gemmi code that builds the backbone of each chain (N, CA, C; Angstrom):
import gemmi

chains = {
    "A": [
        ("MET", (-4.851, -25.102, 4.191), (-4.654, -23.976, 3.273), (-3.173, -23.662, 3.106)),
        ("VAL", (-2.821, -23.270, 1.920), (-1.422, -22.996, 1.592), (-0.946, -21.743, 2.318)),
        ("ARG", (0.341, -21.739, 2.670), (0.893, -20.526, 3.288), (0.804, -19.393, 2.285)),
        ("SER", (0.166, -18.308, 2.707), (-0.136, -17.282, 1.710), (1.098, -16.495, 1.287)),
        ("ASP", (2.151, -16.492, 2.118), (3.309, -15.685, 1.718), (4.063, -16.275, 0.531)),
        ("ILE", (3.877, -17.579, 0.293), (4.520, -18.156, -0.890), (3.769, -17.733, -2.148)),
        ("ILE", (2.453, -17.734, -2.055), (1.633, -17.357, -3.207), (1.697, -15.856, -3.467)),
        ("ARG", (1.940, -15.124, -2.415), (1.929, -13.663, -2.473), (2.631, -13.043, -3.674)),
        ("GLY", (3.801, -13.535, -3.943), (4.580, -12.990, -5.050), (3.982, -13.269, -6.409)),
        ("HIS", (2.960, -14.132, -6.431), (2.369, -14.486, -7.720), (0.941, -14.007, -7.857)),
        ("LEU", (0.544, -13.155, -6.921), (-0.840, -12.649, -6.977), (-1.100, -11.868, -8.261)),
        ("ASP", (-0.092, -11.120, -8.701), (-0.239, -10.372, -9.954), (-0.645, -11.310, -11.084)),
        ("SER", (0.082, -12.428, -11.178), (-0.195, -13.367, -12.265), (-1.597, -13.928, -12.162)),
        ("ILE", (-1.971, -14.325, -10.933), (-3.283, -14.937, -10.737), (-4.388, -13.969, -11.151)),
        ("ILE", (-4.268, -12.758, -10.682), (-5.331, -11.778, -10.947), (-5.348, -11.362, -12.415)),
        ("LEU", (-4.163, -11.161, -12.985), (-4.124, -10.790, -14.404), (-4.728, -11.886, -15.278)),
        ("ARG", (-4.429, -13.132, -14.921), (-4.996, -14.244, -15.681), (-6.532, -14.208, -15.648)),
        ("LEU", (-7.076, -13.977, -14.462), (-8.535, -13.964, -14.339), (-9.145, -12.794, -15.109)),
        ("ILE", (-8.444, -11.660, -15.104), (-8.995, -10.507, -15.826), (-8.810, -10.674, -17.334)),
        ("LEU", (-7.762, -11.403, -17.688), (-7.526, -11.651, -19.113), (-8.688, -12.428, -19.742)),
        ("GLU", (-9.223, -13.373, -18.987), (-10.322, -14.195, -19.517), (-11.538, -13.339, -19.835)),
        ("LYS", (-11.918, -12.522, -18.860), (-12.966, -11.517, -19.125), (-12.869, -10.428, -18.061)),
        ("ASP", (-13.503, -9.299, -18.324), (-13.494, -8.216, -17.347), (-14.220, -8.684, -16.091)),
        ("ARG", (-13.624, -8.401, -14.939), (-14.237, -8.862, -13.696), (-14.220, -7.769, -12.642)),
        ("TYR", (-15.023, -7.964, -11.601), (-15.017, -7.031, -10.470), (-14.477, -7.736, -9.235)),
        ("GLY", (-14.179, -6.968, -8.204), (-13.469, -7.466, -7.029), (-13.965, -8.766, -6.432)),
        ("TYR", (-15.228, -8.757, -6.046), (-15.726, -9.942, -5.352), (-15.712, -11.172, -6.252)),
        ("GLU", (-16.022, -10.932, -7.526), (-16.021, -12.034, -8.487), (-14.643, -12.695, -8.526)),
        ("ILE", (-13.610, -11.886, -8.463), (-12.248, -12.418, -8.536), (-11.918, -13.255, -7.303)),
        ("SER", (-12.243, -12.729, -6.123), (-11.918, -13.507, -4.922), (-12.730, -14.802, -4.897)),
        ("GLN", (-13.967, -14.716, -5.390), (-14.822, -15.891, -5.479), (-14.224, -16.929, -6.423)),
        ("GLU", (-13.795, -16.432, -7.582), (-13.258, -17.316, -8.626), (-11.989, -18.033, -8.130)),
        ("ILE", (-11.171, -17.298, -7.378), (-9.940, -17.905, -6.863), (-10.283, -19.050, -5.911)),
        ("SER", (-11.248, -18.815, -5.016), (-11.642, -19.869, -4.074), (-12.202, -21.077, -4.813)),
        ("VAL", (-13.047, -20.819, -5.814), (-13.689, -21.924, -6.541), (-12.639, -22.757, -7.276)),
        ("ARG", (-11.752, -22.040, -8.008), (-10.787, -22.780, -8.828), (-9.801, -23.569, -7.985)),
        ("THR", (-9.467, -23.048, -6.811), (-8.506, -23.769, -5.988), (-9.221, -24.694, -5.014)),
        ("ASN", (-10.539, -24.786, -5.187), (-11.324, -25.625, -4.286), (-11.103, -25.233, -2.820)),
        ("ASN", (-11.042, -23.953, -2.576), (-10.839, -23.386, -1.239), (-9.485, -23.689, -0.609)),
        ("ARG", (-8.557, -24.175, -1.406), (-7.234, -24.401, -0.833), (-6.496, -23.085, -0.674)),
        ("PHE", (-6.868, -22.106, -1.492), (-6.312, -20.761, -1.312), (-7.434, -19.741, -1.405)),
        ("GLN", (-7.488, -18.897, -0.390), (-8.469, -17.814, -0.418), (-7.722, -16.504, -0.284)),
        ("ILE", (-8.052, -15.573, -1.151), (-7.375, -14.277, -1.064), (-8.150, -13.383, -0.103)),
        ("LYS", (-7.395, -12.690, 0.732), (-8.038, -11.734, 1.625), (-8.438, -10.509, 0.808)),
        ("GLU", (-9.602, -9.970, 1.071), (-10.061, -8.811, 0.305), (-9.073, -7.650, 0.395)),
        ("ALA", (-8.558, -7.417, 1.595), (-7.648, -6.289, 1.786), (-6.438, -6.409, 0.855)),
        ("THR", (-5.921, -7.623, 0.722), (-4.786, -7.859, -0.162), (-5.183, -7.605, -1.609)),
        ("LEU", (-6.366, -8.102, -1.951), (-6.849, -7.974, -3.324), (-6.887, -6.518, -3.784)),
        ("TYR", (-7.400, -5.647, -2.914), (-7.528, -4.248, -3.332), (-6.176, -3.560, -3.382)),
        ("ALA", (-5.255, -4.021, -2.554), (-3.891, -3.488, -2.638), (-3.272, -3.855, -3.981)),
        ("VAL", (-3.522, -5.093, -4.421), (-2.982, -5.513, -5.719), (-3.625, -4.708, -6.853)),
        ("PHE", (-4.927, -4.500, -6.766), (-5.601, -3.677, -7.786), (-4.950, -2.310, -7.896)),
        ("GLN", (-4.716, -1.704, -6.737), (-4.103, -0.375, -6.737), (-2.752, -0.391, -7.430)),
        ("ARG", (-1.974, -1.408, -7.064), (-0.622, -1.478, -7.615), (-0.667, -1.685, -9.130)),
        ("LEU", (-1.528, -2.606, -9.549), (-1.601, -2.915, -10.974), (-2.147, -1.730, -11.764)),
        ("GLU", (-3.056, -1.013, -11.149), (-3.616, 0.145, -11.841), (-2.548, 1.232, -12.008)),
        ("LYS", (-1.722, 1.390, -10.988), (-0.659, 2.385, -11.082), (0.359, 2.015, -12.151)),
        ("LYS", (0.605, 0.709, -12.271), (1.520, 0.233, -13.307), (0.886, 0.283, -14.685)),
        ("GLU", (-0.384, 0.618, -14.730), (-1.150, 0.689, -15.980), (-1.247, -0.641, -16.709)),
        ("VAL", (-1.259, -1.723, -15.960), (-1.468, -3.019, -16.606), (-2.946, -3.428, -16.553)),
        ("ILE", (-3.698, -2.782, -15.676), (-5.149, -2.962, -15.725), (-5.799, -1.578, -15.670)),
        ("GLU", (-7.055, -1.510, -16.108), (-7.787, -0.246, -15.929), (-9.206, -0.541, -15.476)),
        ("ALA", (-9.771, 0.420, -14.769), (-11.082, 0.203, -14.160), (-12.151, 0.991, -14.895)),
        ("TYR", (-13.363, 0.472, -14.855), (-14.512, 1.246, -15.327), (-15.728, 0.801, -14.536)),
        ("TYR", (-16.723, 1.653, -14.511), (-17.918, 1.306, -13.739), (-18.932, 0.596, -14.619)),
        ("GLY", (-19.454, -0.488, -14.072), (-20.400, -1.295, -14.838), (-21.792, -1.220, -14.267)),
        ("ASP", (-22.490, -2.336, -14.351), (-23.897, -2.346, -13.938), (-24.073, -2.175, -12.435)),
        ("VAL", (-25.264, -1.820, -12.049), (-25.587, -1.611, -10.641), (-26.000, -2.937, -10.022)),
        ("SER", (-25.438, -3.225, -8.844), (-25.800, -4.467, -8.163), (-26.574, -4.126, -6.900)),
        ("HIS", (-26.474, -4.969, -5.893), (-27.232, -4.743, -4.648), (-26.933, -3.383, -4.025)),
        ("GLY", (-25.655, -3.087, -3.891), (-25.299, -1.882, -3.147), (-25.141, -0.669, -4.039)),
        ("GLY", (-24.133, -0.709, -4.894), (-23.863, 0.441, -5.747), (-23.372, -0.030, -7.097)),
        ("LYS", (-22.563, 0.819, -7.725), (-22.048, 0.427, -9.032), (-20.864, -0.498, -8.865)),
        ("ARG", (-20.831, -1.531, -9.690), (-19.669, -2.418, -9.658), (-18.512, -1.776, -10.404)),
        ("LYS", (-17.307, -1.957, -9.835), (-16.123, -1.459, -10.532), (-15.461, -2.651, -11.223)),
        ("TYR", (-15.420, -2.608, -12.511), (-14.826, -3.708, -13.277), (-13.399, -3.363, -13.669)),
        ("TYR", (-12.620, -4.415, -13.853), (-11.252, -4.213, -14.315), (-11.048, -4.901, -15.645)),
        ("ARG", (-10.326, -4.224, -16.517), (-9.935, -4.886, -17.760), (-8.428, -4.803, -17.901)),
        ("ILE", (-7.868, -5.749, -18.649), (-6.416, -5.775, -18.815), (-6.038, -4.877, -19.989)),
        ("THR", (-4.921, -4.184, -19.865), (-4.476, -3.337, -20.977), (-3.503, -4.134, -21.836)),
        ("SER", (-3.084, -3.543, -22.956), (-2.153, -4.295, -23.800), (-0.804, -4.409, -23.100)),
        ("LEU", (-0.478, -3.383, -22.310), (0.737, -3.474, -21.492), (0.604, -4.634, -20.507)),
        ("GLY", (-0.599, -4.794, -19.971), (-0.870, -5.878, -19.031), (-0.672, -7.248, -19.652)),
        ("LYS", (-1.103, -7.375, -20.908), (-0.946, -8.670, -21.581), (0.526, -9.005, -21.741)),
        ("ALA", (1.299, -7.986, -22.111), (2.739, -8.193, -22.267), (3.370, -8.568, -20.917)),
        ("TYR", (2.945, -7.859, -19.889), (3.460, -8.112, -18.535), (3.139, -9.532, -18.093)),
        ("LEU", (1.916, -9.954, -18.381), (1.501, -11.302, -17.992), (2.331, -12.357, -18.714)),
        ("SER", (2.593, -12.128, -19.974), (3.352, -13.161, -20.688), (4.794, -13.208, -20.186)),
        ("GLU", (5.311, -12.047, -19.729), (6.615, -12.047, -19.066), (6.567, -12.876, -17.781)),
        ("LEU", (5.490, -12.681, -17.023), (5.332, -13.408, -15.756), (5.259, -14.911, -15.994)),
        ("VAL", (4.594, -15.282, -17.091), (4.476, -16.708, -17.409), (5.864, -17.300, -17.684)),
        ("LYS", (6.622, -16.577, -18.484), (7.978, -17.034, -18.793), (8.797, -17.193, -17.518)),
        ("GLU", (8.709, -16.177, -16.684), (9.464, -16.171, -15.441), (9.072, -17.361, -14.566)),
        ("TRP", (7.775, -17.608, -14.490), (7.281, -18.693, -13.646), (7.776, -20.046, -14.147)),
        ("THR", (7.743, -20.248, -15.465), (8.235, -21.512, -16.020), (9.685, -21.732, -15.599)),
        ("GLU", (10.444, -20.651, -15.695), (11.852, -20.681, -15.311), (12.011, -21.048, -13.830)),
        ("VAL", (11.265, -20.359, -12.992), (11.356, -20.583, -11.548), (10.975, -22.018, -11.213)),
        ("LYS", (9.909, -22.486, -11.857), (9.426, -23.838, -11.572), (10.513, -24.865, -11.898)),
        ("GLU", (11.165, -24.669, -13.033), (12.225, -25.595, -13.426), (13.350, -25.589, -12.402)),
        ("ILE", (13.706, -24.381, -11.970), (14.824, -24.267, -11.027), (14.491, -24.938, -9.688)),
        ("ILE", (13.314, -24.647, -9.155), (12.946, -25.239, -7.868), (12.802, -26.754, -7.985)),
        ("ASP", (12.256, -27.184, -9.136), (12.098, -28.629, -9.346), (13.438, -29.366, -9.316)),
        ("LEU", (14.479, -28.687, -9.766), (15.803, -29.307, -9.750), (16.157, -29.796, -8.349)),
        ("PHE", (15.662, -29.047, -7.352), (16.019, -29.384, -5.971), (14.952, -30.173, -5.236)),
        ("MET", (13.711, -30.056, -5.696), (12.613, -30.670, -4.963), (12.210, -32.031, -5.511)),
        ("GLU", (12.467, -32.258, -6.800), (11.995, -33.489, -7.402), (12.683, -34.702, -6.802)),
        ("GLY", (11.918, -35.775, -6.677), (12.481, -37.024, -6.176), (12.561, -37.090, -4.665)),
        ("LEU", (12.151, -36.036, -3.992), (12.150, -36.071, -2.525), (10.720, -36.281, -2.036)),
        ("GLU", (10.609, -36.760, -0.840), (9.253, -36.902, -0.267), (8.893, -35.656, 0.500)),
    ],
    "B": [
        ("MET", (-26.073, -3.951, 7.176), (-25.144, -3.397, 6.198), (-24.394, -2.192, 6.755)),
        ("LYS", (-25.016, -1.526, 7.689), (-24.361, -0.374, 8.320), (-23.078, -0.806, 9.014)),
        ("LYS", (-23.105, -2.030, 9.532), (-21.959, -2.541, 10.269), (-20.734, -2.622, 9.361)),
        ("ILE", (-20.936, -3.033, 8.132), (-19.834, -3.130, 7.184), (-19.251, -1.752, 6.917)),
        ("LYS", (-20.119, -0.807, 6.630), (-19.672, 0.551, 6.339), (-18.894, 1.109, 7.541)),
        ("HIS", (-19.442, 0.828, 8.716), (-18.811, 1.308, 9.939), (-17.408, 0.699, 10.089)),
        ("HIS", (-17.324, -0.600, 9.844), (-16.047, -1.298, 9.984), (-15.005, -0.743, 9.005)),
        ("ILE", (-15.416, -0.526, 7.774), (-14.490, -0.005, 6.770), (-14.090, 1.439, 7.096)),
        ("ASP", (-15.048, 2.218, 7.559), (-14.720, 3.584, 7.998), (-13.630, 3.557, 9.058)),
        ("GLU", (-13.794, 2.607, 9.967), (-12.839, 2.464, 11.071), (-11.440, 2.128, 10.537)),
        ("LEU", (-11.383, 1.197, 9.577), (-10.098, 0.792, 8.997), (-9.435, 1.935, 8.236)),
        ("PHE", (-10.256, 2.784, 7.657), (-9.725, 3.854, 6.808), (-9.456, 5.141, 7.563)),
        ("LYS", (-9.660, 5.123, 8.876), (-9.702, 6.416, 9.549), (-8.365, 7.176, 9.548)),
        ("ASP", (-7.229, 6.470, 9.549), (-5.980, 7.238, 9.499), (-5.360, 7.299, 8.097)),
        ("MET", (-6.182, 7.063, 7.097), (-5.661, 7.222, 5.736), (-5.926, 8.641, 5.250)),
        ("PRO", (-5.105, 9.092, 4.313), (-5.345, 10.444, 3.794), (-6.715, 10.514, 3.118)),
        ("ARG", (-7.401, 11.603, 3.362), (-8.737, 11.729, 2.752), (-8.603, 12.386, 1.384)),
        ("ASN", (-8.677, 11.576, 0.371), (-8.703, 12.162, -0.971), (-9.580, 11.307, -1.866)),
        ("ASN", (-9.657, 11.718, -3.096), (-10.535, 11.054, -4.039), (-10.196, 9.574, -4.195)),
        ("GLU", (-8.894, 9.306, -4.254), (-8.445, 7.940, -4.497), (-8.907, 7.001, -3.386)),
        ("THR", (-8.629, 7.384, -2.132), (-9.033, 6.506, -1.030), (-10.541, 6.361, -0.968)),
        ("GLU", (-11.237, 7.443, -1.265), (-12.702, 7.404, -1.227), (-13.232, 6.388, -2.245)),
        ("MET", (-12.625, 6.395, -3.424), (-13.065, 5.452, -4.467), (-12.800, 4.017, -4.049)),
        ("VAL", (-11.587, 3.786, -3.494), (-11.248, 2.433, -3.055), (-12.212, 1.986, -1.967)),
        ("LYS", (-12.513, 2.909, -1.073), (-13.419, 2.601, 0.025), (-14.801, 2.207, -0.485)),
        ("GLN", (-15.311, 2.993, -1.404), (-16.627, 2.673, -1.982), (-16.609, 1.303, -2.647)),
        ("GLU", (-15.511, 1.056, -3.364), (-15.393, -0.216, -4.070), (-15.413, -1.379, -3.082)),
        ("ILE", (-14.670, -1.225, -1.995), (-14.589, -2.290, -1.004), (-15.954, -2.535, -0.361)),
        ("ILE", (-16.618, -1.452, 0.007), (-17.939, -1.609, 0.632), (-18.892, -2.310, -0.332)),
        ("GLU", (-18.859, -1.865, -1.581), (-19.739, -2.450, -2.600), (-19.519, -3.969, -2.690)),
        ("ASN", (-18.246, -4.333, -2.780), (-17.940, -5.756, -2.951), (-18.238, -6.576, -1.702)),
        ("LEU", (-18.013, -5.980, -0.538), (-18.329, -6.702, 0.702), (-19.840, -6.931, 0.813)),
        ("GLU", (-20.604, -5.922, 0.414), (-22.058, -6.083, 0.467), (-22.502, -7.200, -0.463)),
        ("GLU", (-21.865, -7.222, -1.613), (-22.177, -8.280, -2.575), (-21.893, -9.654, -1.969)),
        ("LYS", (-20.766, -9.724, -1.251), (-20.400, -10.979, -0.616), (-21.451, -11.378, 0.419)),
        ("VAL", (-21.892, -10.392, 1.179), (-22.900, -10.662, 2.205), (-24.194, -11.184, 1.561)),
        ("PHE", (-24.618, -10.546, 0.467), (-25.825, -11.013, -0.222), (-25.662, -12.447, -0.706)),
        ("TYR", (-24.472, -12.718, -1.213), (-24.196, -14.062, -1.690), (-24.297, -15.072, -0.551)),
        ("LEU", (-23.693, -14.714, 0.589), (-23.708, -15.628, 1.736), (-25.139, -15.849, 2.248)),
        ("ILE", (-25.935, -14.787, 2.203), (-27.330, -14.925, 2.646), (-28.087, -15.860, 1.704)),
        ("GLU", (-27.820, -15.697, 0.408), (-28.443, -16.594, -0.570), (-28.081, -18.050, -0.299)),
        ("GLN", (-26.852, -18.223, 0.203), (-26.405, -19.584, 0.520), (-27.048, -20.113, 1.802)),
        ("GLY", (-27.869, -19.312, 2.422), (-28.593, -19.777, 3.605), (-28.045, -19.318, 4.939)),
        ("LYS", (-27.121, -18.317, 4.908), (-26.609, -17.812, 6.180), (-27.529, -16.734, 6.747)),
        ("GLU", (-27.503, -16.601, 8.059), (-28.197, -15.475, 8.688), (-27.462, -14.189, 8.322)),
        ("GLU", (-28.172, -13.078, 8.254), (-27.525, -11.826, 7.865), (-26.374, -11.465, 8.806)),
        ("GLU", (-26.630, -11.609, 10.098), (-25.618, -11.319, 11.113), (-24.342, -12.132, 10.867)),
        ("ASP", (-24.507, -13.426, 10.678), (-23.361, -14.310, 10.419), (-22.625, -13.902, 9.158)),
        ("ALA", (-23.419, -13.615, 8.133), (-22.831, -13.272, 6.838), (-21.962, -12.024, 6.960)),
        ("ILE", (-22.481, -11.026, 7.664), (-21.724, -9.781, 7.828), (-20.442, -10.029, 8.611)),
        ("ASN", (-20.550, -10.806, 9.675), (-19.361, -11.109, 10.477), (-18.313, -11.862, 9.680)),
        ("LYS", (-18.781, -12.814, 8.898), (-17.859, -13.597, 8.081), (-17.121, -12.691, 7.092)),
        ("ALA", (-17.883, -11.814, 6.459), (-17.273, -10.900, 5.484), (-16.220, -10.017, 6.146)),
        ("ILE", (-16.527, -9.547, 7.344), (-15.587, -8.661, 8.044), (-14.332, -9.417, 8.484)),
        ("VAL", (-14.534, -10.618, 9.036), (-13.395, -11.404, 9.506), (-12.473, -11.774, 8.353)),
        ("GLU", (-13.084, -12.136, 7.224), (-12.278, -12.577, 6.094), (-11.610, -11.438, 5.339)),
        ("PHE", (-11.973, -10.228, 5.712), (-11.436, -9.083, 4.977), (-9.914, -8.992, 5.088)),
        ("GLY", (-9.415, -9.277, 6.302), (-7.962, -9.355, 6.456), (-7.304, -8.042, 6.842)),
        ("ASP", (-5.991, -8.043, 6.705), (-5.151, -6.977, 7.209), (-5.004, -5.874, 6.169)),
        ("ILE", (-5.158, -4.642, 6.614), (-5.243, -3.548, 5.647), (-3.899, -2.854, 5.395)),
        ("ASP", (-2.829, -3.377, 6.003), (-1.535, -2.696, 5.901), (-1.023, -2.535, 4.472)),
        ("ASP", (-1.220, -3.584, 3.673), (-0.753, -3.517, 2.285), (-1.428, -2.375, 1.541)),
        ("LEU", (-2.716, -2.303, 1.784), (-3.499, -1.287, 1.105), (-3.044, 0.112, 1.523)),
        ("LYS", (-2.738, 0.235, 2.802), (-2.238, 1.514, 3.307), (-0.975, 1.908, 2.567)),
        ("LYS", (-0.106, 0.930, 2.392), (1.144, 1.210, 1.715), (0.872, 1.671, 0.280)),
        ("GLU", (-0.051, 0.990, -0.381), (-0.369, 1.346, -1.762), (-0.949, 2.753, -1.851)),
        ("LEU", (-1.743, 3.107, -0.872), (-2.370, 4.421, -0.911), (-1.458, 5.489, -0.326)),
        ("GLY", (-0.223, 5.054, 0.023), (0.800, 6.014, 0.441), (0.462, 6.780, 1.702)),
        ("VAL", (0.334, 6.059, 2.810), (-0.082, 6.737, 4.018), (1.036, 7.553, 4.652)),
        ("LYS", (2.202, 6.918, 4.889), (3.208, 7.662, 5.643), (4.362, 8.211, 4.814)),
        ("ALA", (4.602, 7.610, 3.666), (5.820, 7.903, 2.920), (6.106, 9.390, 2.693)),
        ("PRO", (5.205, 10.177, 2.154), (5.549, 11.569, 1.850), (5.779, 12.417, 3.098)),
        ("GLU", (5.097, 12.063, 4.166), (5.204, 12.828, 5.401), (6.633, 12.797, 5.948)),
        ("LYS", (7.222, 11.583, 5.967), (8.562, 11.429, 6.529), (9.605, 12.164, 5.711)),
        ("LYS", (9.448, 12.145, 4.414), (10.398, 12.756, 3.525), (10.513, 14.249, 3.828)),
        ("SER", (9.387, 14.895, 3.969), (9.419, 16.328, 4.203), (9.906, 16.642, 5.619)),
        ("MET", (9.774, 15.663, 6.533), (10.264, 15.854, 7.891), (11.765, 16.072, 7.908)),
        ("ALA", (12.498, 15.266, 7.171), (13.951, 15.387, 7.167), (14.366, 16.757, 6.634)),
        ("LYS", (13.650, 17.214, 5.641), (13.963, 18.509, 5.056), (13.652, 19.640, 6.043)),
        ("LEU", (12.524, 19.464, 6.708), (12.121, 20.466, 7.706), (13.144, 20.539, 8.836)),
        ("ASN", (13.605, 19.355, 9.282), (14.625, 19.307, 10.333), (15.871, 20.058, 9.910)),
        ("LEU", (16.273, 19.840, 8.674), (17.475, 20.491, 8.164), (17.295, 22.004, 8.121)),
        ("GLU", (16.153, 22.437, 7.611), (15.890, 23.875, 7.530), (15.900, 24.519, 8.917)),
        ("PHE", (15.232, 23.829, 9.827), (15.165, 24.353, 11.195), (16.557, 24.461, 11.805)),
        ("SER", (17.380, 23.431, 11.600), (18.716, 23.440, 12.198), (19.581, 24.536, 11.577)),
        ("LEU", (19.412, 24.781, 10.282), (20.187, 25.846, 9.629), (19.826, 27.204, 10.198)),
        ("TRP", (18.540, 27.463, 10.286), (18.101, 28.749, 10.837), (18.525, 28.888, 12.300)),
        ("GLY", (18.309, 27.824, 13.066), (18.625, 27.862, 14.503), (20.096, 28.109, 14.739)),
        ("SER", (20.931, 27.339, 14.044), (22.369, 27.482, 14.273), (22.860, 28.827, 13.760)),
        ("GLY", (22.257, 29.313, 12.677), (22.603, 30.631, 12.150), (22.358, 31.723, 13.183)),
        ("LEU", (21.187, 31.674, 13.801), (20.834, 32.681, 14.805), (21.762, 32.620, 16.009)),
        ("ILE", (22.024, 31.380, 16.474), (22.893, 31.240, 17.646), (24.297, 31.740, 17.332)),
        ("THR", (24.789, 31.417, 16.131), (26.115, 31.876, 15.722), (26.182, 33.404, 15.707)),
        ("ALA", (25.170, 34.023, 15.111), (25.115, 35.486, 15.051), (25.100, 36.085, 16.462)),
        ("PHE", (24.340, 35.439, 17.325), (24.246, 35.906, 18.705), (25.610, 35.876, 19.392)),
        ("PHE", (26.342, 34.781, 19.270), (27.664, 34.675, 19.905), (28.636, 35.687, 19.327)),
        ("ILE", (28.602, 35.841, 18.025), (29.507, 36.811, 17.394), (29.233, 38.219, 17.916)),
        ("PHE", (27.953, 38.521, 18.019), (27.576, 39.854, 18.516), (28.064, 40.078, 19.944)),
        ("ILE", (27.783, 39.114, 20.836), (28.201, 39.238, 22.237), (29.720, 39.397, 22.321)),
        ("ASN", (30.402, 38.563, 21.552), (31.862, 38.572, 21.559), (32.405, 39.940, 21.128)),
        ("LEU", (31.897, 40.444, 20.001), (32.401, 41.714, 19.470), (32.007, 42.895, 20.340)),
        ("TYR", (30.837, 42.811, 20.931), (30.319, 43.941, 21.685), (30.983, 44.088, 23.047)),
        ("TYR", (31.120, 42.977, 23.758), (31.639, 43.057, 25.122), (33.131, 42.811, 25.226)),
        ("THR", (33.646, 41.845, 24.481), (35.081, 41.535, 24.579), (35.703, 41.518, 23.184)),
        ("PRO", (35.789, 42.703, 22.566), (36.297, 42.734, 21.188), (37.752, 42.287, 21.045)),
        ("ASN", (38.498, 42.238, 22.166), (39.912, 41.886, 22.058), (40.223, 40.412, 22.232)),
        ("THR", (39.230, 39.652, 22.727), (39.438, 38.207, 22.865), (38.431, 37.476, 21.980)),
        ("ILE", (38.951, 36.632, 21.119), (38.030, 35.859, 20.277), (37.762, 34.513, 20.944)),
        ("TRP", (36.571, 34.385, 21.521), (36.190, 33.104, 22.149), (34.966, 32.493, 21.480)),
        ("ALA", (34.231, 33.279, 20.684), (32.961, 32.815, 20.111), (33.155, 31.620, 19.180)),
        ("ILE", (34.360, 31.477, 18.664), (34.621, 30.383, 17.723), (34.358, 29.010, 18.342)),
        ("TYR", (34.586, 28.884, 19.669), (34.402, 27.565, 20.317), (32.942, 27.127, 20.358)),
        ("PRO", (32.046, 27.987, 20.930), (30.641, 27.558, 20.874), (30.107, 27.412, 19.437)),
        ("ILE", (30.645, 28.206, 18.519), (30.165, 28.101, 17.128), (30.537, 26.740, 16.530)),
        ("PHE", (31.767, 26.313, 16.815), (32.170, 24.977, 16.353), (31.245, 23.903, 16.905)),
        ("ALA", (30.907, 24.051, 18.188), (30.036, 23.050, 18.807), (28.656, 23.031, 18.150)),
        ("ILE", (28.137, 24.234, 17.932), (26.766, 24.314, 17.421), (26.666, 23.830, 15.970)),
        ("LEU", (27.791, 23.878, 15.246), (27.780, 23.454, 13.847), (27.433, 21.976, 13.663)),
        ("TRP", (27.646, 21.181, 14.736), (27.295, 19.759, 14.616), (25.811, 19.534, 14.392)),
        ("TRP", (25.026, 20.489, 14.837), (23.580, 20.337, 14.694), (23.159, 20.329, 13.207)),
        ("PRO", (23.429, 21.413, 12.450), (23.031, 21.331, 11.039), (23.764, 20.234, 10.278)),
        ("LEU", (25.003, 19.943, 10.671), (25.750, 18.891, 9.981), (25.050, 17.539, 10.124)),
        ("SER", (24.620, 17.238, 11.351), (23.967, 15.943, 11.558), (22.621, 15.893, 10.837)),
        ("MET", (21.931, 17.019, 10.817), (20.643, 17.067, 10.121), (20.840, 16.940, 8.614)),
        ("TYR", (21.918, 17.531, 8.133), (22.245, 17.400, 6.721), (22.523, 15.936, 6.380)),
        ("PHE", (23.222, 15.279, 7.310), (23.537, 13.863, 7.126), (22.253, 13.025, 7.043)),
        ("VAL", (21.351, 13.265, 7.990), (20.081, 12.528, 8.003), (19.320, 12.749, 6.699)),
        ("TRP", (19.296, 14.002, 6.285), (18.542, 14.367, 5.086), (19.134, 13.709, 3.842)),
        ("SER", (20.474, 13.763, 3.730), (21.078, 13.219, 2.519), (21.024, 11.708, 2.501)),
        ("ARG", (21.077, 11.098, 3.702), (20.962, 9.639, 3.751), (19.595, 9.222, 3.267)),
        ("LYS", (18.602, 9.974, 3.670), (17.232, 9.688, 3.237), (17.108, 9.835, 1.735)),
        ("LYS", (17.768, 10.858, 1.223), (17.686, 11.095, -0.219), (18.331, 9.960, -0.998)),
        ("TRP", (19.447, 9.468, -0.480), (20.154, 8.403, -1.188), (19.378, 7.104, -1.166)),
        ("SER", (18.690, 6.881, -0.043), (18.016, 5.591, 0.087), (16.736, 5.519, -0.742)),
        ("GLU", (16.333, 6.649, -1.319), (15.066, 6.618, -2.073), (15.249, 6.084, -3.489)),
    ],
}
model = gemmi.Model(1)
for chain_id, residues in chains.items():
    chain = gemmi.Chain(chain_id)
    for i, (resn, *xyz) in enumerate(residues, 1):
        res = gemmi.Residue()
        res.name, res.seqid = resn, gemmi.SeqId(i, " ")
        for name, pos in zip(("N", "CA", "C"), xyz):
            atom = gemmi.Atom()
            atom.name, atom.element = name, gemmi.Element(name[0])
            atom.pos, atom.b_iso = gemmi.Position(*pos), 0.0
            res.add_atom(atom)
        chain.add_residue(res)
    model.add_chain(chain)
structure = gemmi.Structure()
structure.add_model(model)
structure.setup_entities()
């Protein structure tokens, strides 16, 4: 499994991307991350909810209550228009970072 | 399922009790239960599923920070310290001046202990303003 502190700084992007596709709830997101990365990266639930809190405060996502599941009501998240703008900024930034790091990492074993 | 609720209660016990934390707590319990149901569907024993969900939950420190556990408390502490030192040093200064004027009106000695005591509010003022600047 990948060292989580490297991915940490990009959790916003990962989660925003998943919510951008469709509105999702907490467990669905952690599940989706494991599936897509083939279990190479698993997000800890505690971290996930901290990110939700932060993103909600920044008003890039908003929550609403959806259908009832096994236990109680599911809390779904949707991305706001501010969130979409923020995500596209993150994408730009990431492309930039990737290019810069590649300058030093490419061609090495 | 009680075990999950109990575990989360335990993790949340030193967080401020307000609407926000309560909502987050409910959300977490809801999602953990969902995870447990999923794991059971996958063929796990209920006991195993619950343990797995709890172990994988991880460290709650980040969440504490987001929900603002300690930050506001410390800020008001510095201010309280400053207020206390101002009142305290004020009273002590008044006391020395009174003793000096009442018993030995011809010799001014109270200025020395007053100078010494002034370091108290000064240092507290320093702590307070440093805190203010760093915010």
